[in-house]
C-alpha positions as CSV (number, residue, x, y, z in Angstrom):
1,M,132.2,-49.3,20.0
2,S,133.7,-51.0,23.0
3,T,137.3,-51.9,23.5
4,V,139.6,-53.5,26.1
5,A,142.3,-51.5,27.7
6,G,145.7,-52.7,28.9
7,D,144.5,-52.4,32.6
8,G,141.0,-53.9,32.2
9,A,137.8,-53.4,30.3
10,R,137.3,-49.8,29.2
11,R,134.1,-48.7,27.3
12,I,134.8,-46.2,24.5
13,L,131.9,-44.8,22.7
14,P,131.6,-42.7,19.5
15,S,130.8,-39.1,20.1
16,G,130.3,-37.4,16.7
17,E,132.7,-37.7,13.8
18,H,135.8,-36.4,15.6
19,A,135.5,-37.6,19.2
20,V,135.1,-40.5,21.5
21,L,133.7,-40.7,25.0
22,V,135.5,-42.9,27.5
23,E,133.4,-44.2,30.4
24,C,135.1,-44.6,33.7
25,A,134.1,-46.3,37.0
26,D,134.6,-43.4,39.3
27,A,136.2,-40.0,39.7
28,D,139.6,-41.5,40.6
29,E,139.7,-43.4,37.4
30,V,138.8,-40.2,35.5
31,L,141.7,-38.4,37.1
32,G,144.1,-41.2,36.5
33,L,143.1,-41.8,32.9
34,H,143.1,-38.0,32.1
35,A,146.6,-37.7,33.6
36,A,147.9,-40.8,31.7
37,L,146.4,-39.6,28.4
38,T,147.8,-36.1,28.9
39,A,151.3,-37.5,29.5
40,S,151.3,-39.6,26.3
41,R,149.1,-37.4,24.1
42,P,149.9,-37.9,20.4
43,D,149.9,-35.2,17.8
44,G,146.4,-34.7,16.5
45,V,144.6,-35.1,19.8
46,V,142.9,-31.7,20.1
47,D,141.3,-31.9,23.6
48,L,140.9,-34.1,26.6
49,V,137.9,-33.1,28.7
50,P,137.3,-35.0,32.0
51,A,133.8,-35.0,33.6
52,A,132.3,-36.8,36.6
53,R,132.5,-40.3,35.1
54,T,133.9,-39.8,31.5
55,V,136.7,-38.4,29.5
56,L,135.9,-36.9,26.1
57,V,138.8,-37.1,23.6
58,T,138.6,-34.9,20.5
59,V,140.9,-35.3,17.5
60,D,141.8,-33.6,14.3
61,P,141.2,-36.3,11.7
62,A,143.6,-34.7,9.3
63,R,146.4,-35.4,11.7
64,I,145.3,-38.6,13.5
65,A,142.6,-41.2,12.6
66,L,139.9,-41.7,15.1
67,E,140.6,-45.4,15.1
68,T,144.2,-44.8,15.9
69,A,143.3,-42.5,18.8
70,T,140.8,-45.1,20.1
71,S,143.5,-47.8,20.1
72,W,145.8,-45.4,22.0
73,I,143.1,-44.8,24.6
74,A,142.3,-48.5,25.0
75,H,146.0,-49.4,25.6
76,T,146.9,-46.5,27.9
77,A,147.0,-47.7,31.5
78,T,145.3,-45.5,34.1
79,A,147.8,-43.7,36.3
80,P,147.5,-44.5,40.1
81,I,145.7,-41.5,41.6
82,D,148.5,-41.0,44.2
83,A,151.0,-40.7,41.4
84,V,149.2,-37.9,39.7
85,A,151.5,-34.9,40.3
86,S,149.8,-31.5,40.7
87,E,150.5,-28.1,42.0
88,V,148.9,-27.3,45.4
89,V,146.6,-24.2,45.2
90,E,145.8,-22.7,48.6
91,L,142.6,-20.7,48.7
92,P,142.0,-18.2,51.6
93,A,138.6,-18.9,53.1
94,R,136.2,-17.0,55.4
95,Y,133.5,-19.3,56.7
96,D,130.7,-16.8,56.6
97,G,128.3,-18.4,54.1
98,D,124.5,-18.0,54.3
99,D,124.0,-21.7,54.5
100,L,126.8,-22.6,56.9
101,T,124.5,-23.3,59.9
102,A,121.8,-25.0,57.9
103,A,124.3,-27.3,56.1
104,A,125.9,-28.3,59.5
105,T,122.4,-29.0,60.9
106,T,121.5,-31.1,57.9
107,L,124.6,-33.2,58.4
108,G,124.0,-33.5,62.1
109,I,127.3,-31.8,63.1
110,S,128.3,-28.5,64.6
111,V,129.4,-25.5,62.5
112,E,132.9,-25.9,64.0
113,E,133.1,-29.5,62.9
114,L,132.0,-28.7,59.4
115,V,134.5,-25.9,59.1
116,A,137.3,-28.1,60.5
117,A,136.5,-30.9,58.1
118,H,136.4,-28.6,55.1
119,L,139.8,-27.0,56.1
120,G,141.3,-30.4,56.9
121,A,140.5,-32.0,53.6
122,T,142.9,-32.2,50.7
123,W,140.8,-31.5,47.7
124,R,141.4,-32.5,44.1
125,V,139.9,-30.9,41.0
126,A,137.9,-33.8,39.5
127,F,136.7,-31.8,36.5
128,T,135.7,-28.3,35.5
129,G,132.5,-26.9,34.1
130,F,129.3,-25.0,34.8
131,A,131.1,-21.7,34.4
132,P,134.6,-20.8,33.3
133,G,137.0,-21.5,36.1
134,F,134.6,-23.6,38.2
135,G,136.3,-26.7,39.6
136,Y,134.4,-29.6,41.0
137,L,136.4,-30.6,44.1
138,V,136.5,-34.0,45.6
139,S,138.4,-35.4,48.6
140,D,138.9,-38.8,50.3
141,D,139.0,-36.8,53.5
142,W,135.4,-35.5,53.0
143,P,132.7,-38.0,54.3
144,Y,129.6,-35.8,53.7
145,D,126.9,-35.7,51.1
146,V,125.3,-32.3,51.1
147,P,121.9,-31.8,49.4
148,R,121.5,-29.0,47.0
149,L,119.1,-26.2,47.8
150,A,115.4,-27.0,47.0
151,N,115.1,-23.5,45.4
152,P,118.4,-22.4,43.7
153,R,119.4,-18.8,44.1
154,T,119.2,-16.5,41.1
155,R,122.4,-14.7,42.2
156,V,125.4,-16.2,43.9
157,P,128.4,-13.8,44.3
158,A,131.8,-14.4,42.9
159,G,134.1,-16.1,45.4
160,A,131.3,-18.0,47.2
161,I,132.4,-21.4,48.5
162,G,129.7,-24.1,48.2
163,L,128.9,-27.7,48.9
164,A,126.7,-30.0,46.8
165,G,126.6,-33.8,47.0
166,A,130.2,-35.0,47.6
167,Y,131.6,-31.9,46.0
168,S,132.9,-28.5,47.1
169,G,133.5,-25.6,44.7
170,V,134.0,-21.9,44.4
171,Y,131.9,-19.7,42.1
172,P,134.4,-17.8,39.9
173,R,131.9,-15.2,39.0
174,E,128.4,-14.1,39.9
175,S,125.8,-16.6,38.6
176,P,122.7,-18.5,39.6
177,G,123.4,-21.6,41.7
178,G,121.9,-24.2,44.0
179,W,124.9,-25.2,46.1
180,Q,124.8,-24.6,49.8
181,L,127.1,-21.6,50.6
182,I,129.4,-22.0,53.5
183,G,132.0,-19.3,52.9
184,T,133.8,-16.9,50.7
185,T,137.2,-16.3,49.2
186,D,139.0,-13.4,47.6
187,A,141.0,-15.6,45.3
188,E,140.7,-15.0,41.5
189,L,139.9,-18.2,39.8
190,W,139.3,-17.0,36.3
191,N,141.3,-14.5,34.3
192,P,141.0,-14.6,30.5
193,A,144.3,-12.7,30.1
194,A,146.2,-15.3,32.2
195,D,148.0,-18.4,31.0
196,P,146.2,-20.6,31.8
197,P,143.1,-18.5,32.4
198,A,141.7,-21.0,35.0
199,R,143.5,-21.2,38.3
200,L,142.0,-24.7,39.0
201,V,142.6,-27.4,36.4
202,P,141.6,-31.0,36.4
203,G,143.9,-33.1,38.6
204,G,145.0,-30.1,40.6
205,T,145.2,-30.1,44.4
206,V,143.4,-27.5,46.5
207,R,143.5,-26.7,50.1
208,F,141.4,-24.1,51.9
209,V,143.2,-22.0,54.4
210,R,141.3,-19.9,57.0
211,Q,141.9,-16.3,56.2
212,E,143.9,-14.4,58.7
213,G,141.9,-12.2,60.9
214,E,138.8,-14.4,60.8
215,S,137.4,-15.2,64.2
């Protein structure tokens, strides 16, 4: 299945009996399409799940036909990324991670330059996954590509701030992980009793703020 959208070619693929997968060119298109679909979401669309290069759309076939949903997706223009409104979440950060020096050395910059770049970037939640509350953060202000650890850790503590590829992220709970750890935060990112339970949601804006008292 492949269709043409109102703003150009858009590949839409079947994904089981009740869903389709929309392929996007990049993370910005994912965010813009997800925002546009969310804003115009018809009754019967159960879920919209963004990922690195795709958006999964799940429907209730008793309320909307999959063909109708596909036509809606195909003719929904992607919202400009700078027009995607979002709440700014500020996360206090201590730059005390075990891999901070090694990451800076790998990038050929000083620790101070790495910290300044991370603090100075305006991050956006491209998508969530891996663990409940984990947001994959991207930024046009971030020029670095950080390799994952050759040997992932079996235990990464909750609140660890990491880098991997072009992404930054915060581990919402203790788990294994292969990201390079540059800092920590005390912010709670996942609370099942909260509404919504995840503090970081796709399309949201994140800024890291140096925690007061850090040298």
